[in-house]
C-alpha positions in Angstrom: 85.6 129.1 101.5 88.6 127.0 99.4 88.3 123.3 99.3 91.2 120.7 100.6 90.0 117.9 98.5 88.6 118.1 95.0 87.9 115.3 92.5 87.5 114.5 88.9 84.1 113.6 87.2 86.4 110.3 86.2 86.6 109.7 89.4 83.0 110.8 90.6 81.7 108.0 88.1 83.4 105.1 89.4 83.1 106.6 93.1 79.0 105.9 92.3 79.9 102.4 90.7 81.4 101.4 94.0 78.6 103.7 96.0 76.1 101.0 94.3 77.5 98.2 95.1 79.1 98.7 98.7 77.5 101.7 99.7 78.7 104.5 102.1 82.3 105.1 101.5 85.3 107.1 103.0 89.0 107.7 101.8 92.1 107.5 103.6 95.3 109.4 102.3 97.9 106.4 102.8 101.6 107.5 103.3 103.0 103.9 104.4 105.3 102.3 102.2 103.9 99.5 100.8 100.9 100.9 98.9 102.7 104.2 98.4 101.1 107.6 98.7 97.1 107.1 97.7 94.2 108.1 98.5 92.1 104.4 99.8 88.4 103.6 99.2 87.0 101.9 101.9 83.2 100.9 102.4 82.7 103.4 105.3 83.8 102.4 108.9 86.2 99.6 107.6 89.1 101.8 108.2 89.6 102.8 111.6 89.9 106.5 112.1 92.0 107.6 115.1 93.0 110.7 117.0 95.5 110.9 115.0 94.1 111.4 111.9 92.5 115.0 110.3 89.5 115.1 107.9 90.0 117.2 104.7 86.4 117.3 104.0 83.8 115.4 101.5 84.3 113.9 98.1 80.7 113.1 96.4 79.7 112.2 100.3 82.7 110.3 101.3 84.6 112.0 104.4 88.5 112.0 103.2 90.9 111.5 106.2 94.7 111.5 106.4 97.2 111.0 109.0 98.4 114.9 111.2 101.7 113.5 110.4 101.3 113.7 107.0 98.7 116.9 107.0 101.8 119.0 108.4 103.4 118.4 104.8 100.5 119.0 102.9 98.1 121.7 104.4 99.5 124.2 101.9 98.0 122.1 99.5 94.9 121.5 97.5 94.3 117.8 96.8 92.5 116.5 93.8 91.2 112.7 93.6 92.0 111.3 89.9 91.7 107.6 88.4 94.1 105.8 86.2 94.1 102.7 85.0 96.6 100.2 86.6 96.4 97.8 89.4 97.4 99.1 92.9 99.0 97.7 95.4 96.3 98.6 98.5 93.2 97.1 100.0 91.0 100.2 98.2 88.0 99.1 96.6 88.3 100.2 93.2 91.8 97.6 92.5 89.6 94.8 91.5 88.3 97.4 88.4 91.7 97.5 87.2 91.9 101.0 88.5 93.3 103.0 91.1 93.0 106.2 92.7 95.6 108.8 92.4 96.0 112.4 94.2 97.1 115.8 92.4 98.3 118.6 94.2 98.3 122.0 93.8 100.1 124.6 95.9 97.6 127.3 97.5 98.6 130.8 97.4 98.4 133.3 100.2 94.9 134.0 99.5 93.6 130.6 99.1 95.5 129.7 102.1 93.5 132.4 104.3 90.2 131.1 102.7 90.9 127.7 103.1 87.8 125.2 105.3 88.7 124.2 108.1 89.9 120.8 108.9 88.6 118.6 111.6 89.0 115.6 113.6 87.8 112.4 115.0 85.1 112.7 117.8 85.7 110.1 120.4 
Protein backbone atom coordinates (compact mmCIF):
# COMPACT_ATOMS: atom_id res chain seq x y z
CA UNK A 1 0.00 0.00 0.00
CA UNK A 2 1.14 3.52 -0.82
CA UNK A 3 1.18 5.87 2.15
CA UNK A 4 -0.58 9.23 1.79
CA UNK A 5 1.64 10.94 4.37
CA UNK A 6 5.42 10.64 4.81
CA UNK A 7 7.96 12.42 7.01
CA UNK A 8 11.60 13.47 6.71
CA UNK A 9 14.32 12.46 9.15
CA UNK A 10 14.67 16.08 10.27
CA UNK A 11 10.96 16.31 11.12
CA UNK A 12 11.16 12.97 12.97
CA UNK A 13 13.84 14.45 15.24
CA UNK A 14 11.66 17.47 16.05
CA UNK A 15 8.65 15.26 16.77
CA UNK A 16 10.77 13.19 19.17
CA UNK A 17 11.79 16.37 20.98
CA UNK A 18 8.17 17.57 21.19
CA UNK A 19 6.96 14.17 22.41
CA UNK A 20 9.50 14.31 25.26
CA UNK A 21 8.03 17.60 26.41
CA UNK A 22 4.32 17.18 25.60
CA UNK A 23 3.58 13.46 25.28
CA UNK A 24 1.27 12.19 22.55
CA UNK A 25 0.86 14.50 19.56
CA UNK A 26 -1.42 14.97 16.58
CA UNK A 27 -1.29 16.99 13.35
CA UNK A 28 -3.92 18.94 11.47
CA UNK A 29 -3.21 20.34 8.02
CA UNK A 30 -4.29 23.94 8.18
CA UNK A 31 -5.95 25.55 5.21
CA UNK A 32 -6.65 28.81 7.00
CA UNK A 33 -5.83 32.34 5.97
CA UNK A 34 -3.96 33.40 9.12
CA UNK A 35 -1.56 30.50 9.41
CA UNK A 36 -1.30 29.76 5.73
CA UNK A 37 -1.46 26.16 4.67
CA UNK A 38 0.88 24.36 7.01
CA UNK A 39 0.75 21.26 9.17
CA UNK A 40 0.10 22.19 12.76
CA UNK A 41 1.23 20.02 15.66
CA UNK A 42 -0.79 19.85 18.88
CA UNK A 43 -0.88 17.78 22.02
CA UNK A 44 -3.23 14.91 21.22
CA UNK A 45 -6.77 16.05 21.94
CA UNK A 46 -5.98 19.79 22.04
CA UNK A 47 -7.38 20.28 18.53
CA UNK A 48 -10.98 19.14 18.28
CA UNK A 49 -11.47 16.81 15.31
CA UNK A 50 -14.93 16.97 13.80
CA UNK A 51 -17.02 15.05 11.31
CA UNK A 52 -15.65 17.31 8.57
CA UNK A 53 -12.08 16.00 9.08
CA UNK A 54 -10.25 13.10 7.41
CA UNK A 55 -7.27 11.21 8.83
CA UNK A 56 -4.64 10.52 6.17
CA UNK A 57 -2.63 8.18 8.36
CA UNK A 58 0.06 8.42 11.01
CA UNK A 59 3.57 9.80 11.15
CA UNK A 60 5.73 8.72 14.09
CA UNK A 61 2.61 7.52 15.88
CA UNK A 62 0.81 10.85 15.40
CA UNK A 63 -2.48 11.02 13.52
CA UNK A 64 -2.48 13.45 10.58
CA UNK A 65 -5.84 15.11 9.85
CA UNK A 66 -7.23 17.63 7.35
CA UNK A 67 -10.68 18.90 6.45
CA UNK A 68 -12.74 16.93 3.92
CA UNK A 69 -12.93 20.01 1.67
CA UNK A 70 -9.17 20.38 1.58
CA UNK A 71 -8.76 16.63 1.08
CA UNK A 72 -10.87 16.89 -2.10
CA UNK A 73 -8.10 19.07 -3.59
CA UNK A 74 -5.19 17.02 -2.24
CA UNK A 75 -6.51 13.47 -2.59
CA UNK A 76 -4.25 12.72 -5.57
CA UNK A 77 -1.05 13.83 -3.82
CA UNK A 78 1.36 12.23 -1.43
CA UNK A 79 2.37 14.62 1.34
CA UNK A 80 5.70 14.74 3.13
CA UNK A 81 6.03 16.57 6.44
CA UNK A 82 9.33 18.42 6.71
CA UNK A 83 10.75 21.08 9.02
CA UNK A 84 12.38 24.41 8.26
CA UNK A 85 13.89 27.27 10.22
CA UNK A 86 11.67 30.24 10.74
CA UNK A 87 8.79 31.24 12.87
CA UNK A 88 5.38 30.27 11.58
CA UNK A 89 2.28 32.23 12.49
CA UNK A 90 0.30 29.51 14.22
CA UNK A 91 -0.22 27.79 17.55
CA UNK A 92 1.77 24.74 16.47
CA UNK A 93 4.05 23.31 19.18
CA UNK A 94 7.32 23.67 17.23
CA UNK A 95 7.01 27.46 16.79
CA UNK A 96 8.83 28.38 20.06
CA UNK A 97 11.81 26.35 18.81
CA UNK A 98 12.24 28.78 15.89
CA UNK A 99 11.08 26.06 13.50
CA UNK A 100 7.94 25.24 11.56
CA UNK A 101 6.59 22.17 9.89
CA UNK A 102 5.99 22.42 6.15
CA UNK A 103 4.42 20.17 3.53
CA UNK A 104 5.99 18.96 0.34
CA UNK A 105 3.59 17.34 -2.11
CA UNK A 106 3.95 15.00 -5.04
CA UNK A 107 1.29 14.06 -7.56
CA UNK A 108 0.54 10.35 -7.43
CA UNK A 109 0.72 8.15 -10.48
CA UNK A 110 -2.34 6.16 -11.55
CA UNK A 111 -0.76 2.99 -10.17
CA UNK A 112 0.01 4.68 -6.83
CA UNK A 113 -3.55 6.04 -6.65
CA UNK A 114 -4.97 2.56 -7.13
CA UNK A 115 -2.86 1.27 -4.21
CA UNK A 116 -3.35 4.07 -1.67
CA UNK A 117 -3.93 3.39 1.99
CA UNK A 118 -7.51 4.29 2.88
CA UNK A 119 -8.35 7.41 4.86
CA UNK A 120 -10.58 7.27 7.90
CA UNK A 121 -12.98 9.59 9.64
CA UNK A 122 -13.58 10.45 13.26
CA UNK A 123 -15.63 7.89 15.11
CA UNK A 124 -18.28 9.63 17.20
